[in-house]
N, C-alpha and C positions, 0 to 999 in steps of 0.2 A: 635057655640051656640052665638046668638045675646046677647050682652051685658044685656039687660032687662031680658032675660030669665035666665040668670047666677044670676042675683040679685035677682029674684023671688025665684030661689033654695036656695040660700045663705038664704034668710029670712025665707022659710020652715024649714030650719036646726035649726034655731036659734040663740040666742047670740054667737058669736065665735070672734077671732081675726081673722084680715084681713091683707095680706101682698102681696107683689107683685106689677107690674105695674098699676094695677087695684084697688088697695086697697082704694087710696084716693077716685076715683070716685064713689067706691061701698059704701064706708063709708058715703059718702055724700047722696047718696039715700037710704041708710038703716037707718041712724039716730042712736039712741043711741043704748046701747046694744052691738055695734059691734066695738071693739077696733081696732086700727091700731097697727101693730107691724113692726119691720124688721128683726125679726126672721125668717128664711126659713127653718130651720130644726128642726120639733118639738122634744122636750125631751121625750122620750119612758115613762117616768113616768107620764107626763101629758096627754099624747094618751091613757093610762091605765084607769088613772082616768076620762077621757072623756067618755070613752068607758063604764065603769061602770053605767055612768047616761043613758044610753041610754037601751032601752027595749031590753028582751032577744029575739032575731029570733027565729022563729020557724023552720029554715032550714039552714043548712050551706051555708057560703057565695059563690056567683058565682064569677069565676075569671074575672078580669077587664083587658082587652086588650088596651093599648093606641094605640097600631098598631099592624098589623098582625105578627105573629111570624115569624123570619127568620131562625129559627132553623131546620138543613135538618138531615134526617136519615144517619147513617153512611153508607158508601158503602161497600157492602159485600166483603170480603176478599178472595182471591182463595187461599187455602192450597199449599204448596210448594211441 
């Protein structure tokens, strides 16, 4: 995804903390309301509090696959 598209999606999401290699550049484009942090793994309690501020979805979430699954069905075992 191009950097400007990613920044637009973050802006649409709303104020949040930014971390990672693109945080400084993203924060400069986004302006106030987007804090920089060095925390890489969010606290589950904070994630739950953030989720409570979002609207209740009208359907269950769909799975998000970052890559194709590599799981394979087990081979059939022949009885002895």
